[in-house]
C-alpha positions in Angstrom: -81.1 10.5 22.1 -78.6 13.2 21.6 -74.8 12.8 22.1 -75.0 14.8 25.3 -77.9 12.8 26.6 -76.2 9.7 25.5 -73.3 10.5 27.3 -75.1 11.7 30.7 -77.1 8.3 30.4 -74.0 6.3 30.2 -72.1 8.2 32.7 -75.2 8.1 35.2 -75.4 4.2 34.4 -71.8 3.4 35.2 -71.9 5.5 38.5 -75.1 3.8 39.8 -73.7 0.5 38.9 -70.8 1.2 41.1 -72.5 2.8 43.8 -75.4 0.4 44.3 -73.2 -2.6 42.9 -76.2 -3.4 40.4 -76.3 -6.9 38.8 -78.8 -7.7 35.8 -80.1 -11.1 35.3 -82.6 -12.6 32.8 -82.1 -10.2 30.0 -82.6 -12.9 27.4 -86.3 -13.2 28.7 -87.0 -9.5 27.3 -89.1 -9.7 23.9 -87.1 -7.8 21.9 -89.5 -8.2 18.8 -92.6 -7.5 20.6 -94.0 -3.9 20.5 -96.8 -3.9 23.0 -94.9 -4.6 26.3 -96.0 -3.8 29.7 -93.1 -4.0 32.4 -94.4 -4.6 35.9 -92.1 -4.5 38.7 -92.2 -4.7 42.7 -91.8 -1.2 44.3 -89.5 -1.2 47.2 -87.6 2.2 47.2 -87.5 5.6 45.8 -84.9 4.5 43.3 -86.7 1.8 41.7 -87.6 3.9 38.6 -84.1 5.1 38.1 -82.5 1.6 38.4 -85.1 0.3 35.8 -84.5 3.4 33.6 -80.8 2.7 33.3 -80.6 -1.1 33.2 -83.5 -2.3 31.3 -82.6 -2.9 27.5 -85.2 -0.4 26.4 -85.8 3.3 27.4 -89.3 3.0 28.6 -92.2 5.2 29.6 -93.1 5.2 33.3 -96.6 5.3 34.7 -96.0 7.1 37.9 -98.7 7.9 40.7 -100.1 11.3 40.5 -99.0 12.2 44.2 -95.5 10.9 43.6 -95.0 12.8 40.5 -95.9 16.2 42.3 -93.0 15.7 44.9 -90.2 18.3 44.5 -87.6 15.5 44.5 -89.3 13.5 42.0 -89.8 16.4 39.5 -86.2 16.6 38.4 -85.9 12.7 38.0 -89.0 13.0 35.5 -87.0 15.2 32.9 -84.5 12.2 32.4 -87.3 9.7 31.2 -90.8 9.9 29.5 -93.4 9.8 32.4 -97.1 9.6 32.3 -98.9 10.7 35.4 -101.6 8.0 36.5 -104.6 8.7 38.6 -105.6 5.0 39.3 -109.1 6.2 40.2 -109.5 8.0 36.9 -110.7 5.5 33.9 -109.6 8.3 31.4 -106.0 8.0 32.7 -106.1 4.2 32.1 -107.4 4.8 28.6 -104.3 6.9 27.8 -102.1 4.4 28.9 -103.9 1.6 27.0 -103.1 3.7 23.9 -99.5 4.4 24.7 -98.8 0.5 25.1 -101.1 -0.3 22.2 -99.1 2.1 20.3 -95.7 0.3 20.9 -94.3 2.2 23.7 -92.7 -0.2 26.4 -94.2 0.9 29.7 -93.5 0.4 33.4 -95.9 0.3 35.9 -95.6 -0.8 39.7 -99.1 -2.9 40.1 -98.9 -2.1 44.2 -99.2 1.7 43.4 -97.1 2.8 46.0 -93.5 2.0 47.7 -93.9 -0.8 49.8 -94.0 -0.7 53.7 -94.3 -4.2 54.4 -91.9 -7.2 53.6 -94.2 -8.8 51.4 -96.1 -7.8 48.3 -99.0 -5.2 49.1 -102.4 -4.5 47.4 -102.6 -5.1 43.7 -104.7 -2.3 42.0 -107.1 -2.9 39.0 -105.4 -0.6 36.7 -102.3 -2.8 35.5 -104.9 -5.6 34.3 -107.2 -3.7 32.5 -104.3 -1.9 30.8 -102.7 -5.3 29.7 -106.0 -6.7 28.7 -107.3 -3.7 26.8 -103.8 -3.4 25.0 -103.3 -7.0 24.4 -99.8 -6.6 26.0 -97.1 -8.7 26.7 -96.4 -8.6 30.4 -92.5 -8.6 31.4 -92.1 -9.2 35.2 -88.9 -7.5 36.8 -87.7 -8.6 40.0 -85.9 -5.8 42.3 -84.0 -6.9 45.1 -81.7 -5.1 47.5 -83.0 -1.7 47.6 -85.3 -2.3 50.6 -82.2 -2.4 52.8 -81.1 1.1 51.5 -82.2 4.6 53.3 -84.2 5.0 49.9 -87.0 2.7 51.2 -89.8 3.1 53.6 -88.9 -0.2 55.5 -86.6 1.5 58.2 -87.1 -0.5 61.3 -88.6 -3.7 59.6 -85.2 -4.4 57.8 -81.5 -3.6 59.1 -80.2 -1.0 56.7 -77.2 -1.9 54.7 -75.3 0.7 52.9 -73.6 -1.8 50.6 -76.3 -4.2 49.9 -76.0 -5.3 46.4 -79.0 -4.6 43.9 -80.3 -7.4 41.7 -82.6 -6.7 38.5 -84.1 -10.2 37.6 -86.2 -10.2 34.5 -88.5 -13.1 34.4 -90.1 -14.9 31.5 -92.9 -12.8 29.4 -96.5 -13.8 29.8 -99.8 -12.6 28.6 -103.2 -12.5 30.7 -105.3 -15.7 30.2 -108.7 -14.7 30.5 -111.7 -16.6 29.5 -113.7 -14.9 26.6 -116.9 -15.2 28.4 -115.5 -12.8 31.2 -116.7 -9.4 31.0 -117.1 -6.1 33.0 -116.3 -6.4 36.8 -115.9 -10.2 36.6 -113.1 -9.6 33.8 -111.4 -7.0 35.9 -111.3 -9.1 38.9 -109.7 -12.1 36.8 -107.0 -9.7 35.3 -106.3 -8.2 38.9 -105.9 -11.7 40.4 -103.5 -12.9 37.7 -101.5 -9.7 38.3 -101.4 -10.7 42.0 -100.1 -14.2 41.1 -97.4 -12.3 39.0 -96.2 -10.3 42.0 -96.0 -13.4 44.1 -93.8 -14.7 41.1 -91.6 -11.7 41.5 -91.5 -11.9 45.2 -90.4 -15.7 44.9 -87.8 -14.8 42.7 -86.3 -12.3 45.1 -86.5 -14.5 48.1 -85.4 -17.7 46.5 -81.8 -18.8 46.6 -80.3 -22.1 45.3 -78.1 -23.0 48.3 -77.9 -25.3 51.1 -79.6 -24.7 54.5 -76.4 -23.7 56.3 -75.5 -21.3 53.6 -79.1 -19.7 53.8 -78.4 -19.4 57.8 -75.1 -17.6 57.3 -76.9 -15.4 54.4 -79.6 -14.4 57.0 -76.8 -13.5 59.6 -75.1 -11.4 56.8 -78.3 -9.6 56.0 -80.0 -9.3 59.6 -76.6 -9.0 61.7 -74.4 -11.7 63.1 -75.0 -10.4 66.7 -78.6 -10.3 66.6 -80.4 -12.5 69.1 -82.7 -14.7 67.2 -83.1 -18.1 69.3 -84.6 -18.6 72.7 -86.1 -21.5 74.6 -87.5 -22.4 77.8 -84.2 -23.7 79.2 -82.9 -20.0 79.2 -80.9 -20.4 76.2 -80.6 -17.0 74.2 -78.5 -17.2 70.9 -77.6 -14.8 68.2 -77.1 -15.8 64.7 -73.0 -15.9 65.4 -73.8 -18.4 68.6 -75.5 -20.9 66.2 -73.2 -20.7 63.8 -70.0 -21.1 66.2 -71.8 -23.7 68.1 -72.7 -25.8 65.0 -69.0 -25.4 63.7 -67.8 -26.7 67.3 -70.6 -29.6 67.6 -70.5 -30.4 64.0 -66.9 -31.8 64.2 -67.8 -34.1 66.9 -71.0 -35.2 65.4 -68.9 -36.1 62.1 -66.3 -37.9 64.4 -68.8 -39.9 66.5 -71.2 -40.8 63.4 -68.0 -42.1 61.4 -68.9 -39.8 58.5 -72.4 -41.5 58.0 -74.3 -39.4 55.4 -77.4 -39.7 57.6 -77.7 -38.8 61.4 -80.7 -39.1 63.5 -81.8 -36.4 66.1 -84.3 -36.9 68.8 -84.9 -33.6 70.8 -87.9 -31.5 71.5 -88.0 -27.8 70.1 -85.1 -26.3 72.1 -82.0 -24.2 71.2 -80.0 -27.5 71.4 -82.2 -29.3 68.8 -81.5 -26.2 66.4 -77.9 -26.2 66.9 -77.5 -30.1 66.4 -79.7 -29.7 63.3 -77.1 -27.0 61.7 -74.0 -28.8 63.0 -75.2 -31.6 60.7 -76.0 -29.1 58.0 -72.6 -27.4 58.3 -71.0 -30.8 57.6 -73.4 -31.6 54.7 -75.0 -34.7 56.6 -78.7 -35.4 56.2 -80.6 -35.2 59.3 -83.6 -37.5 60.3 -85.8 -35.8 62.6 -87.2 -38.6 64.8 -90.9 -38.5 66.3 -90.3 -39.3 69.9 -94.1 -39.5 70.3 -94.3 -42.3 68.0 -93.8 -45.0 70.6 -90.8 -47.7 70.9 -91.9 -49.5 67.5 -92.5 -46.3 65.6 -88.9 -45.0 66.6 -87.1 -48.3 65.8 -88.9 -48.6 62.5 -88.0 -45.0 61.5 -84.3 -45.6 62.5 -84.4 -49.0 60.2 -86.3 -47.1 57.4 -83.5 -44.4 57.0 -80.8 -46.9 57.7 -79.3 -44.6 60.8 -76.3 -45.8 62.4 -76.3 -42.8 65.1 -78.9 -40.7 66.9 -78.2 -37.7 69.0 -80.7 -37.0 72.0 -80.4 -35.5 75.4 -80.3 -37.5 78.8 -82.5 -34.9 80.5 -85.1 -34.9 77.9 -85.2 -38.7 78.0 -85.9 -38.3 81.6 -88.3 -35.4 81.7 -90.4 -37.2 78.9 -90.4 -40.7 80.4 -88.6 -42.0 77.3 -86.4 -44.7 78.9 -88.1 -47.6 77.3 -87.6 -45.8 73.8 -84.1 -45.1 74.5 -83.3 -48.6 75.5 -84.9 -49.9 72.2 -82.9 -47.4 70.1 -79.7 -48.1 71.9 -80.1 -51.7 70.9 -80.5 -50.6 67.2 -78.1 -47.9 66.6 -75.5 -45.8 68.7 -77.5 -43.5 70.9 -75.2 -40.4 71.9 -76.3 -38.0 74.7 -75.3 -34.4 74.0 -74.8 -34.0 77.8 -72.1 -36.6 77.3 -70.3 -34.4 74.3 -69.4 -31.4 76.6 -66.3 -33.3 78.1 -65.2 -34.4 74.7 -65.0 -30.9 73.4 -61.4 -29.9 73.3 -59.5 -26.7 73.1 -58.7 -27.7 69.4 -62.4 -28.3 68.7 -63.3 -24.8 70.1 -60.5 -23.0 68.2 -61.3 -24.8 64.9 -65.1 -23.7 65.5 -64.0 -20.2 66.0 -61.9 -20.0 63.0 -64.5 -21.6 60.8 -67.3 -19.1 62.3 -65.2 -16.2 61.4 -65.6 -17.3 57.6 -68.5 -19.4 57.6 -69.2 -19.7 53.8 -65.6 -20.6 53.0 -65.6 -23.2 55.9 -68.8 -24.8 54.8 -67.8 -25.0 51.1 -64.5 -26.5 52.3 -66.3 -29.3 54.5 -68.8 -30.0 52.0 -67.3 -30.1 48.7 -69.5 -31.6 46.0 -72.9 -30.7 48.1 -75.6 -29.7 46.0 -78.7 -27.7 46.9 -80.6 -30.4 45.3 -78.9 -32.9 47.5 -81.1 -34.6 50.3 -81.0 -32.3 53.5 -83.6 -33.4 55.9 -85.4 -36.7 56.3 -89.2 -36.3 58.0 -91.7 -39.0 58.5 -95.4 -39.0 57.8 -97.5 -38.9 60.7 -98.7 -42.6 60.2 -102.3 -41.5 60.9 -103.5 -44.1 58.6 -100.7 -46.7 58.6 -96.8 -47.2 58.9 -94.9 -43.7 58.7 -92.6 -43.4 55.6 -89.4 -41.5 55.3 -89.7 -38.1 53.3 -86.6 -36.8 51.7 -86.3 -33.1 51.5 -83.5 -31.3 49.7 -82.0 -28.1 50.8 -83.8 -26.6 47.5 -87.2 -27.9 48.7 -87.2 -26.4 52.0 -85.8 -23.0 51.0 -88.1 -22.9 48.0 -90.9 -23.3 50.5 -89.5 -20.6 52.7 -89.4 -18.3 49.8 -93.2 -19.2 48.6 -94.6 -18.7 52.3 -92.4 -15.5 52.5 -94.2 -14.0 49.6 -97.7 -13.9 52.0 -96.5 -13.7 55.5 -95.3 -10.3 56.5 -93.3 -11.1 59.5 -90.0 -8.8 60.1 -87.5 -8.1 62.8 -90.2 -6.3 64.8 -92.2 -9.5 65.2 -91.6 -12.6 67.7 -92.5 -16.2 66.9 -93.4 -18.7 69.4 -93.1 -22.1 68.1 -94.7 -24.7 70.1 -94.9 -27.3 67.6 -92.1 -30.1 67.2 -89.5 -29.7 64.6 -89.9 -33.3 63.7 -92.9 -32.2 62.1 -92.8 -30.4 58.7 -95.0 -27.6 60.0 -92.9 -27.0 63.1 -89.5 -27.0 61.1 -90.5 -24.7 58.3 -93.3 -22.2 60.1 -91.9 -22.4 63.4 -87.9 -22.5 62.8 -86.9 -22.0 59.4 -89.4 -18.9 58.4 -88.3 -16.8 61.3 -84.8 -17.8 61.6 -84.1 -16.9 57.9 -86.3 -13.9 58.1 -84.5 -12.2 61.0 -87.5 -13.0 63.3 -86.8 -13.8 66.8 -88.1 -17.1 67.8 -88.9 -18.9 71.1 -88.8 -22.4 71.1 -91.4 -24.4 73.3 -91.2 -28.1 73.7 -94.8 -28.9 74.8 -97.6 -27.9 72.8 -100.3 -29.4 75.2 -99.5 -26.9 78.0 -102.6 -24.9 77.2 -102.3 -22.7 80.3 -98.5 -21.9 79.9 -98.5 -21.1 76.4 -100.8 -18.2 76.5 -99.1 -16.8 79.4 -95.9 -17.0 77.3 -97.4 -15.2 74.6 -98.5 -12.4 77.0 -95.0 -12.3 78.7 -92.8 -12.6 75.6 -95.0 -10.1 73.5 -95.5 -12.9 70.9 -96.7 -11.5 67.5 -96.9 -15.1 65.5 -98.2 -18.5 66.6 -98.3 -21.4 64.6 -100.4 -24.5 65.6 -103.2 -26.9 64.7 -107.0 -26.6 65.5 -106.8 -28.9 68.5 -103.9 -27.0 69.9 -105.4 -23.6 69.1 -108.6 -24.4 70.7 -107.0 -25.5 73.9 -105.1 -22.0 74.1 -108.4 -20.2 73.5 -110.2 -21.8 76.2 -107.4 -21.3 78.8 -106.3 -17.7 77.8 -107.0 -14.4 79.2 -108.7 -12.0 76.6 -105.5 -9.8 76.9 -103.0 -12.7 76.5 -102.9 -12.4 72.9 -103.1 -8.7 72.5 -100.1 -8.5 70.4 -100.6 -11.5 68.1 -100.6 -10.3 64.2 -100.5 -13.8 62.6 -102.3 -16.9 64.0 -101.7 -19.6 61.4 -103.4 -23.2 61.6 -102.3 -26.3 59.7 -102.1 -30.0 59.7 -105.9 -30.6 60.3 -109.0 -28.8 59.3 -110.0 -25.7 61.0 -113.4 -25.7 62.7 -115.8 -23.2 62.8 -115.8 -23.4 66.6 -112.4 -22.9 66.9 -112.6 -19.8 64.4 -115.4 -18.2 66.2 -113.7 -18.7 69.6 -110.7 -16.6 68.5 -112.7 -14.0 66.7 -115.0 -13.6 69.5 -112.9 -13.9 72.5 -109.8 -12.1 71.2 -110.7 -10.3 67.9 -108.1 -12.3 65.9 -108.8 -14.3 62.8 -107.0 -17.5 62.0 -105.3 -18.0 58.7 -105.9 -21.6 57.9 -103.3 -23.3 55.4 -102.8 -26.4 53.9 -99.9 -28.9 53.1 -97.9 -32.0 53.4 -94.7 -33.4 54.6 -94.1 -34.4 50.9 -94.2 -30.5 49.9 -92.0 -29.1 52.7 -94.8 -28.8 53.7 -97.0 -25.7 52.7 -99.1 -25.8 49.4 -101.8 -23.1 50.2 -102.2 -20.6 52.9 -104.8 -17.7 53.6 -103.4 -14.5 54.4 -104.2 -10.7 54.9 -104.5 -10.2 51.1 -106.4 -13.4 50.2 -108.4 -14.9 52.8 -111.6 -16.9 52.4 -113.3 -18.6 55.1 -113.9 -22.4 54.5 -110.9 -22.6 52.3 -107.2 -23.0 52.7 -106.1 -20.3 50.5 -104.8 -20.4 47.0 -101.6 -22.3 45.8 -98.4 -20.8 46.4 -96.1 -19.5 44.0 -94.4 -21.6 41.5 -97.0 -24.3 41.9 -98.7 -26.1 39.1 -101.7 -28.5 39.8 -104.7 -30.4 38.2 -107.6 -32.3 39.5 -107.8 -36.1 38.9 -111.3 -37.3 38.9 -112.3 -40.1 41.5 -114.7 -42.7 40.9 -118.0 -42.3 43.2 -117.1 -38.6 43.9 -119.0 -36.0 41.8 -117.7 -32.8 43.2 -114.0 -32.2 42.9 -111.3 -34.6 42.9 -107.9 -35.7 43.9 -105.5 -32.6 43.9 -102.1 -33.4 42.0 -99.3 -30.9 42.3 -95.6 -30.0 40.9 -93.4 -27.3 42.2 -89.8 -26.7 43.4 -90.9 -27.8 47.0 -92.0 -31.1 46.1 -89.8 -33.8 47.9 -87.2 -35.9 46.4 -89.0 -39.0 47.2 -89.9 -41.7 50.0 -88.0 -43.8 52.1 -90.0 -47.2 52.9 -89.0 -49.4 55.5 -87.1 -52.3 54.0 -85.8 -50.6 50.9 -82.4 -50.2 52.4 -82.3 -46.5 52.5 -82.9 -46.0 48.8 -85.1 -42.9 47.6 -88.3 -44.2 45.9 -90.0 -41.5 43.7 -93.7 -42.4 43.6 -94.5 -39.8 41.2 -97.7 -39.6 39.1 -96.1 -39.2 35.4 -99.4 -38.9 33.5 -98.5 -35.4 32.7 -94.7 -35.6 33.0 -92.2 -36.2 35.7 -92.3 -34.6 39.3 -96.1 -34.4 39.9 -97.1 -35.5 43.3 -100.8 -37.0 44.2 -101.7 -35.4 47.4 -104.4 -37.9 48.2 -106.7 -35.2 49.0 -110.2 -34.5 47.7 -110.5 -30.9 46.8 -112.5 -28.4 45.0 -111.0 -25.3 43.6 -113.2 -22.1 42.7 -112.5 -19.7 40.1 -110.2 -17.4 42.1 -108.0 -20.4 42.9 -109.3 -20.9 46.4 -109.0 -24.8 47.6 -111.5 -26.3 49.8 -110.5 -29.7 51.2 -113.4 -32.3 51.2 -111.3 -35.1 52.7 -108.7 -37.7 52.1 -109.3 -40.1 49.3 -108.4 -42.8 52.1 -110.8 -41.4 54.4 -114.0 -41.9 52.4 -116.5 -44.9 53.2 -118.7 -46.5 50.4 -121.9 -47.2 51.7 -124.6 -48.6 49.6 -122.4 -47.6 46.5 -122.2 -44.1 47.5 -118.8 -42.1 48.8 -119.3 -40.5 52.1 -116.4 -38.4 53.5 -115.5 -39.4 57.2 -114.4 -35.7 57.4 -117.8 -34.4 57.0 -118.9 -36.9 59.6 -116.7 -35.5 62.0 -117.7 -32.0 61.0 -121.3 -32.7 61.5 -120.5 -34.1 65.0 -118.4 -30.8 65.8 -121.3 -28.8 65.0 -123.4 -30.6 67.3 -120.7 -30.9 70.1 -118.3 -28.3 69.5 -116.7 -29.1 73.0 -115.7 -32.3 72.2 -113.1 -34.2 70.1 -114.5 -36.6 67.4 -113.1 -39.3 65.0 -114.8 -41.3 62.4 -113.6 -44.8 61.3 -115.1 -46.8 58.6 -115.6 -50.6 59.4 -116.7 -53.4 56.9 -120.4 -54.3 56.8 -121.8 -57.2 55.2 -125.1 -55.6 54.2 -123.8 -52.1 53.1 -120.2 -52.6 52.3 -119.0 -50.4 55.1 -120.5 -48.7 58.0 -119.3 -45.5 60.1 -118.6 -45.7 63.6 -117.9 -42.4 65.4 -115.6 -42.2 68.5 -116.5 -39.0 70.6 -115.4 -37.6 74.1 -119.0 -36.4 74.6 -120.5 -38.8 77.4 -124.4 -38.1 76.4 -123.7 -38.0 72.6 -126.3 -40.1 70.5 -127.3 -40.7 67.0 -130.7 -38.6 67.5 -128.9 -35.5 67.6 -126.9 -36.2 64.4 -130.1 -37.2 62.7 -131.7 -33.8 63.5 -128.4 -31.6 62.5 -128.1 -33.5 59.3 -131.7 -32.9 58.1 -131.3 -29.2 59.3 -128.1 -28.8 57.2 -129.4 -30.8 54.1 -126.7 -33.4 54.8 -127.3 -36.9 53.3 -128.3 -39.5 56.0 -125.5 -41.5 54.8 -123.1 -39.3 56.8 -124.6 -40.3 59.9 -122.6 -43.0 61.7 -124.3 -46.3 62.5 -122.9 -46.1 66.0 -121.6 -43.3 68.4 -119.0 -44.7 71.1 -118.1 -42.4 74.0 -114.3 -42.6 74.7 -112.2 -41.1 77.5 -110.0 -39.4 75.1 -109.4 -39.3 71.2 -105.9 -40.5 70.7 -103.6 -37.6 68.9 -100.2 -37.8 67.3 -97.5 -35.4 68.6 -98.5 -33.2 65.6 -101.9 -32.8 67.1 -103.5 -34.7 64.4 -105.8 -37.6 65.3 -104.3 -40.9 65.4 -107.0 -42.8 63.4 -104.8 -46.1 63.7 -105.0 -46.0 67.5 -108.9 -44.6 67.3 -109.6 -48.0 65.1 -107.5 -50.2 67.6 -109.6 -48.5 70.4 -112.8 -49.0 69.0 -112.1 -52.8 68.2 -111.1 -53.1 71.6 -114.0 -51.5 73.2 -116.3 -53.7 70.8 -114.4 -56.9 71.9 -114.7 -56.1 75.6 
């Protein structure tokens, strides 16, 4: 570089640094001693190449799309740096890039091939993978963040433009493709492209994850999307902006702190409403852990949860108790802890509280830090309780970092923006409802409507129609009910329907596809992982699976005796819980890790198979297998067999001890005319082992469900025992 060129470069670099407020992180990751380097980055604006050229530690060659290279405003910029025009459909062009990298010229390429028009990653082309493979290159991922809010992006309308949004370049640790030597041709190209797609998800995660508290994340979202933006509505008529939520959280938070006497844990028993959201963030503003109580768990379940979390104070609503018929549960809680009604707090809010809240809301981040000195993102934030579908519920302790990491992981795949509208019908005491129905839209700047009862099968489709809902989360049971009640046009604006918490049935998937022309994206997770582990999405969807593991997740399959195909899924990642609270443990967090491969591994208890592309298929719960005549039989398979014969019913399979064969399977079904003969015929037709045919088929009026929509297997077992005794 000549003196004149060097001066021009340094001047331009300084000007751009000041104008765009550029910060560079992770330069220590750049492999200075490696000659064959392929730099890959996300592509979010017209300025990406300039910023990379000015702030990377090397002067790279740029592989630029042929169409882009011919545009008049790009040609002058190409004179500043070496550029290689790339036709992604021309193998000869790819070969010349392979030679370039192999000869030691660091090269920048954008795997998506074009500037993004969505808020997540886009299609990844085969070319970058082929180049990295053929050149044996070291791949250096670079995450570009901030330019998507500028006028130079293609996301106008999807993001709020910000003229002074800071720009960050993050250099991630280098890596090489790990391809099996046996792979060749199209299979090798496909495997390389899949690995590049994973790299792009890692880049998106790096851009979307901030190591901070939940309340800080709310304040950040308000700053990015606009404090006055209306973001939260509910069935009571509440209509709140970010500023409203933050102000009310500070006002209510002072009262919550006073009434809970500074306790580090506070209970919340409220449905999915704006009041519940404000109460949650009122606690978070003060650094208090919030235990979200499952009000469908019954008196014993609620009291057990309060004792498990060592709660002294629980906040609820008098109107909610009356409408929900929860007087007995409220009386039991009042005998165990201080039960405080939000309605009673209105009279206690003084002018002092209001002025203090308004002042804090004017400088929310500073006020939050002052109120929460010493609070770490790795500290507990929320306590949720396992479904109890197979035993006594446990408290699951999730940190701020756990929840925000899972938000960032899901955000890499689910493209919801400020143009969308989410309807949350799931309770926020359930991890799926908390993350998908509340935190995801709230932190993405997507308006959300909270509805308290997912069982209103006729009301919810009408709400989708009236409100113009574009994103709906639900369980298979709920989604089936909505589809049966809905008019074909009720869901005409839906872009995303995401299912979790229970296995998606072919009947439900086909019903949505045939009636509405909508495919349901099935996901998978557990409360212990905040809760999403994998999810199908428009870029990577395979029916019969729950998708691929999210970014930053590691896994291995633990063999299980008696199960020949697959094994127990064991995972590790930033979204894995801090630990459990067990009843009688005096509030101590227990870390039941599987540490055979190091600390932090969580055994999911799910039997799965994983194919070569990383798609996960759930075979059943390890606890939901029956051992019959020495063979392991999945109870989930029994239920799927019944659903294939009687798609209009609900079914639950339970294993009981049997003196002759070890265990026997009993099927509870809502189909009146159900019998074994139909199951035998279906099993033979599908080549399913006759061991999967239940010994007895019992008709029940209804299959007990938990508040999340999952089958309540404890209640089903008691129901079948009661019918047998009767």
